[in-house]
DOROTOR-269710 format. One record per residue (C-alpha): x, y, z. Coordinates in nm, 2 decimals. Example, Ala and Ser with C-alpha at 12.3 -4.5 7.8 and 13.67 -1.06 7.14 Angstrom:
! DOROTOR-269710
LUMGU      u      v      w
LUMGU   1.23  -0.45   0.78
LUMGU   1.37  -0.11   0.71
END
This chain:
! DOROTOR-269710
LUMGU      u      v      w
LUMGU  29.21  21.89   8.90
LUMGU  29.09  22.10   8.63
LUMGU  29.35  22.09   8.34
LUMGU  29.30  21.72   8.38
LUMGU  28.89  21.79   8.34
LUMGU  28.95  22.05   8.02
LUMGU  29.24  21.81   7.86
LUMGU  28.99  21.50   7.88
LUMGU  28.68  21.76   7.73
LUMGU  28.91  21.89   7.46
LUMGU  28.98  21.51   7.31
LUMGU  28.61  21.50   7.27
LUMGU  28.49  21.46   6.93
LUMGU  28.46  21.80   6.80
LUMGU  28.51  21.98   7.13
LUMGU  28.68  22.29   7.00
LUMGU  28.35  22.45   6.84
LUMGU  28.18  22.65   7.06
LUMGU  27.77  22.81   7.01
LUMGU  27.65  23.20   7.00
LUMGU  27.40  23.21   7.21
LUMGU  27.04  23.24   7.07
LUMGU  26.90  23.58   7.01
LUMGU  26.57  23.66   7.15
LUMGU  26.32  23.72   6.87
LUMGU  26.30  24.10   6.87
LUMGU  26.67  24.06   6.76
LUMGU  26.74  23.91   6.45
LUMGU  27.11  23.85   6.57
LUMGU  27.37  23.67   6.77
LUMGU  27.34  23.71   7.14
LUMGU  27.75  23.75   7.26
LUMGU  27.86  23.52   7.50
LUMGU  28.01  23.86   7.72
LUMGU  27.63  23.98   7.75
LUMGU  27.51  24.10   8.10
LUMGU  27.28  23.83   8.16
LUMGU  27.08  23.77   8.53
LUMGU  27.26  23.36   8.65
LUMGU  27.06  23.16   8.75
LUMGU  27.22  22.78   8.87
LUMGU  26.97  22.49   8.76
LUMGU  26.87  22.27   9.06
LUMGU  26.99  22.00   9.26
LUMGU  27.30  22.07   8.96
LUMGU  27.69  21.95   9.14
LUMGU  27.97  22.24   9.30
LUMGU  28.13  22.41   8.98
LUMGU  28.44  22.24   8.91
LUMGU  28.60  22.59   8.96
LUMGU  28.46  22.53   9.37
LUMGU  28.75  22.31   9.41
LUMGU  29.03  22.38   9.35
LUMGU  29.31  22.55   9.60
LUMGU  29.40  22.93   9.69
LUMGU  29.71  22.87   9.55
LUMGU  29.57  22.78   9.18
LUMGU  29.30  22.93   9.19
LUMGU  29.39  23.20   8.94
LUMGU  29.49  23.03   8.66
LUMGU  29.30  22.75   8.64
LUMGU  28.97  23.01   8.69
LUMGU  29.16  23.15   8.35
LUMGU  29.20  22.80   8.18
LUMGU  28.86  22.63   8.23
LUMGU  28.74  23.01   8.17
LUMGU  28.89  23.05   7.79
LUMGU  28.73  22.61   7.80
LUMGU  28.35  22.75   7.84
LUMGU  28.36  23.06   7.60
LUMGU  28.57  22.90   7.29
LUMGU  28.45  22.54   7.37
LUMGU  28.15  22.46   7.50
LUMGU  27.75  22.62   7.41
LUMGU  27.68  22.80   7.73
LUMGU  27.36  22.93   7.68
LUMGU  27.16  23.28   7.85
LUMGU  27.18  23.26   8.26
LUMGU  27.47  23.04   8.29
LUMGU  27.82  23.17   8.39
LUMGU  28.08  23.06   8.15
LUMGU  28.37  23.16   8.50
LUMGU  28.08  22.82   8.62
LUMGU  27.98  22.50   8.41
LUMGU  28.11  22.20   8.51
LUMGU  28.07  21.86   8.35
LUMGU  27.77  21.73   8.50
LUMGU  27.61  22.09   8.29
LUMGU  27.77  21.91   7.97
LUMGU  27.50  21.70   7.75
LUMGU  27.67  21.34   7.62
LUMGU  27.77  21.32   7.29
LUMGU  27.80  21.80   7.24
LUMGU  27.92  22.09   7.32
LUMGU  27.62  22.20   7.53
LUMGU  27.55  22.34   7.86
LUMGU  27.26  22.30   7.98
LUMGU  27.13  22.59   8.10
LUMGU  26.82  22.64   8.36
LUMGU  26.65  22.76   8.07
LUMGU  26.58  22.38   7.94
LUMGU  26.22  22.28   7.98
LUMGU  25.96  21.97   7.94
LUMGU  26.19  21.84   7.60
LUMGU  25.87  21.58   7.57
LUMGU  25.71  21.55   7.27
LUMGU  25.32  21.49   7.33
LUMGU  25.15  21.52   6.97
LUMGU  25.28  21.65   6.64
LUMGU  25.05  21.71   6.38
LUMGU  25.13  21.80   5.95
LUMGU  24.98  22.17   5.95
LUMGU  25.06  22.24   5.58
LUMGU  25.35  22.32   5.28
LUMGU  25.42  22.66   5.14
LUMGU  25.55  22.70   4.79
LUMGU  25.73  23.02   4.91
LUMGU  25.82  23.18   5.28
LUMGU  25.51  23.44   5.29
LUMGU  25.27  23.14   5.26
LUMGU  25.39  22.95   5.59
LUMGU  25.22  23.01   5.91
LUMGU  25.14  23.31   6.03
LUMGU  25.07  23.25   6.42
LUMGU  25.37  23.37   6.58
LUMGU  25.51  23.06   6.76
LUMGU  25.85  22.93   6.72
LUMGU  26.05  22.78   6.53
LUMGU  26.36  22.51   6.45
LUMGU  26.43  22.47   6.04
LUMGU  26.57  22.12   5.96
LUMGU  26.84  22.17   5.70
LUMGU  27.07  22.00   5.49
LUMGU  27.20  21.78   5.23
LUMGU  26.87  21.57   5.09
LUMGU  26.97  21.25   5.16
LUMGU  27.17  21.37   5.53
LUMGU  26.83  21.15   5.72
LUMGU  26.62  21.46   5.76
LUMGU  26.29  21.28   5.75
LUMGU  26.43  20.99   5.95
LUMGU  26.53  21.26   6.25
LUMGU  26.21  21.40   6.22
LUMGU  26.09  21.09   6.30
LUMGU  26.28  21.02   6.46
LUMGU  26.23  21.30   6.72
LUMGU  25.86  21.34   6.77
LUMGU  25.89  20.87   6.81
LUMGU  25.64  20.88   6.53
LUMGU  25.72  20.66   6.19
LUMGU  25.63  20.83   5.83
LUMGU  25.51  21.23   5.99
LUMGU  25.83  21.39   5.76
LUMGU  25.80  21.16   5.42
LUMGU  26.11  20.92   5.38
LUMGU  26.26  20.85   5.03
LUMGU  26.55  20.67   4.86
LUMGU  26.51  20.92   4.62
LUMGU  26.70  21.25   4.74
LUMGU  26.51  21.56   4.70
LUMGU  26.14  21.38   4.78
LUMGU  26.13  21.79   4.99
LUMGU  26.06  22.04   4.79
LUMGU  25.80  22.23   4.98
LUMGU  25.82  22.39   5.35
LUMGU  25.68  22.18   5.53
LUMGU  25.56  22.30   5.90
LUMGU  25.49  22.03   6.11
LUMGU  25.32  22.13   6.51
LUMGU  25.49  22.00   6.84
LUMGU  25.27  22.03   7.18
LUMGU  25.09  22.26   6.98
LUMGU  25.28  22.55   7.11
LUMGU  25.61  22.48   6.85
LUMGU  25.75  22.41   6.49
LUMGU  25.95  22.14   6.35
LUMGU  26.01  22.27   5.98
LUMGU  26.14  22.05   5.70
LUMGU  26.37  22.22   5.41
LUMGU  26.45  22.06   5.06
LUMGU  26.73  21.92   5.06
LUMGU  27.00  22.09   4.91
LUMGU  27.26  21.92   4.65
LUMGU  27.03  21.58   4.46
LUMGU  27.21  21.54   4.20
LUMGU  26.93  21.46   3.95
LUMGU  26.72  21.84   4.05
LUMGU  26.72  21.98   3.74
LUMGU  26.90  22.28   3.72
LUMGU  26.62  22.48   3.80
LUMGU  26.44  22.28   4.09
LUMGU  26.81  22.38   4.21
LUMGU  26.81  22.78   4.18
LUMGU  26.44  22.74   4.29
LUMGU  26.52  22.60   4.59
LUMGU  26.82  22.85   4.67
LUMGU  26.59  23.15   4.61
LUMGU  26.24  23.06   4.86
LUMGU  26.46  22.88   5.12
LUMGU  26.71  23.16   5.18
LUMGU  26.40  23.40   5.15
LUMGU  26.27  23.18   5.44
LUMGU  26.57  23.24   5.65
LUMGU  26.58  23.57   5.62
LUMGU  26.25  23.67   5.67
LUMGU  26.11  23.45   5.95
LUMGU  26.10  23.64   6.26
LUMGU  26.01  23.33   6.41
LUMGU  26.25  23.06   6.34
LUMGU  26.52  23.02   6.69
LUMGU  26.75  22.83   6.50
LUMGU  26.90  22.58   6.22
LUMGU  26.94  22.27   6.27
LUMGU  27.26  22.21   5.99
LUMGU  27.18  21.80   5.95
LUMGU  27.60  21.73   5.85
LUMGU  27.62  21.37   5.79
LUMGU  27.92  21.21   5.96
LUMGU  27.96  20.84   5.80
LUMGU  28.15  21.06   5.54
LUMGU  28.39  21.31   5.45
LUMGU  28.29  21.67   5.49
LUMGU  28.11  21.80   5.23
LUMGU  28.21  22.11   5.07
LUMGU  27.79  22.20   4.97
LUMGU  27.79  22.15   5.41
LUMGU  28.03  22.38   5.44
LUMGU  27.92  22.71   5.26
LUMGU  27.54  22.65   5.35
LUMGU  27.68  22.67   5.71
LUMGU  27.85  22.97   5.63
LUMGU  27.60  23.14   5.44
LUMGU  27.40  23.11   5.77
LUMGU  27.67  23.27   5.91
LUMGU  27.70  23.53   5.70
LUMGU  27.40  23.63   5.77
LUMGU  27.35  23.61   6.12
LUMGU  27.15  23.34   6.14
LUMGU  27.18  23.06   6.48
LUMGU  27.22  22.67   6.40
LUMGU  27.34  22.40   6.56
LUMGU  27.55  22.15   6.40
LUMGU  27.32  21.78   6.40
LUMGU  27.56  21.50   6.33
LUMGU  27.36  21.21   6.22
LUMGU  27.43  20.84   6.12
LUMGU  27.69  20.82   6.39
LUMGU  27.61  20.43   6.42
LUMGU  27.77  20.36   6.13
LUMGU  28.09  20.25   6.24
LUMGU  28.19  20.09   5.91
LUMGU  28.58  20.16   5.86
LUMGU  28.64  19.96   5.59
LUMGU  28.49  20.25   5.34
LUMGU  28.70  20.51   5.52
LUMGU  28.64  20.71   5.81
LUMGU  28.47  20.64   6.11
LUMGU  28.22  20.89   6.21
LUMGU  28.43  21.10   6.45
LUMGU  28.73  21.10   6.25
LUMGU  28.51  21.24   5.99
LUMGU  28.33  21.50   6.28
LUMGU  28.69  21.64   6.38
LUMGU  28.82  21.68   6.02
LUMGU  28.50  21.86   5.97
LUMGU  28.60  22.07   6.27
LUMGU  28.83  22.19   6.15
LUMGU  28.75  22.28   5.83
LUMGU  28.52  22.54   6.03
LUMGU  28.80  22.68   6.23
LUMGU  28.92  22.84   5.91
LUMGU  28.60  23.02   5.86
LUMGU  28.46  23.08   6.21
LUMGU  28.53  23.29   6.52
LUMGU  28.23  23.19   6.68
LUMGU  28.13  22.81   6.62
LUMGU  27.77  22.66   6.65
LUMGU  27.65  22.41   6.87
LUMGU  27.77  22.10   6.74
LUMGU  27.56  21.72   6.93
LUMGU  27.62  21.35   6.77
LUMGU  27.26  21.20   6.66
LUMGU  27.14  20.87   6.52
LUMGU  26.75  20.79   6.40
LUMGU  26.83  20.37   6.45
LUMGU  26.93  20.41   6.79
LUMGU  26.85  20.70   6.94
LUMGU  27.15  20.84   7.04
LUMGU  27.16  21.25   7.09
LUMGU  26.71  21.22   7.04
LUMGU  26.67  21.37   7.40
LUMGU  26.88  21.54   7.42
LUMGU  26.88  21.73   7.15
LUMGU  26.52  21.87   7.27
LUMGU  26.67  21.95   7.56
LUMGU  26.91  22.14   7.42
LUMGU  26.60  22.28   7.16
LUMGU  26.36  22.39   7.43
LUMGU  26.58  22.56   7.60
LUMGU  26.64  22.77   7.29
LUMGU  26.35  22.79   7.30
LUMGU  26.19  22.91   7.60
LUMGU  26.45  23.14   7.56
LUMGU  26.24  23.28   7.30
LUMGU  26.01  23.27   7.41
LUMGU  26.03  23.47   7.72
END
């Protein structure tokens, strides 16, 4: 049973990615999966898949399940990799839901400020998630979808519209940070240099940064600039989650389907990552992945804020 389950899960798009767990704010590096963490079982969860294994096959199955969880899934703090069940995995992702997941409802959101430099950003020590990606990847659309309000973040058909660090306060307790898009073709070389300078300064010096949500357009083939950005974040030990956007676009006449592009992206990431970030499929048009992404953000935020 367990082997059949593992085979089915492994066939999911991007199922070979798994994520480093989030580091608390006092430690800016990744917390290894193997770090000693007290296990806490979430209420109303189905029994572990491993519990149904017969004694004669338990050792082999436990080994397979543990290896799968540790090399494929994002296993958050408070969850034992040996006790992950199917019901704990968020749909359309490799993310396991753990005991730190809490209320993910967005009750209110307000724009706070735009900053031209990292040192000008809010200094109230509230946790924040940075939204990053190519300028036409749908950053503003995702932000508007997450908060369920139109035009909270400015959307535009002109790439590169956002060129400042924009802070949006959610529920008066945490921030969504809209960062300038990278790789917009019409920007001057000076503008691109400025982007690189102040955005990288934000990543390295921002102690309140919980994680980067790196948006990747699933409707097009893997882009080198996205891979380069992911590799830079990894080298600097900055936690990230791949958020695949535009997963509703299934027109195969112009190329591969989103799930095929995601699989191709996965293969390229595997070449450079020993520990792969978490991932989730989304669509700002259909709402795919919205609630799941907010749940994921809640468990990262609650662990960071303990």
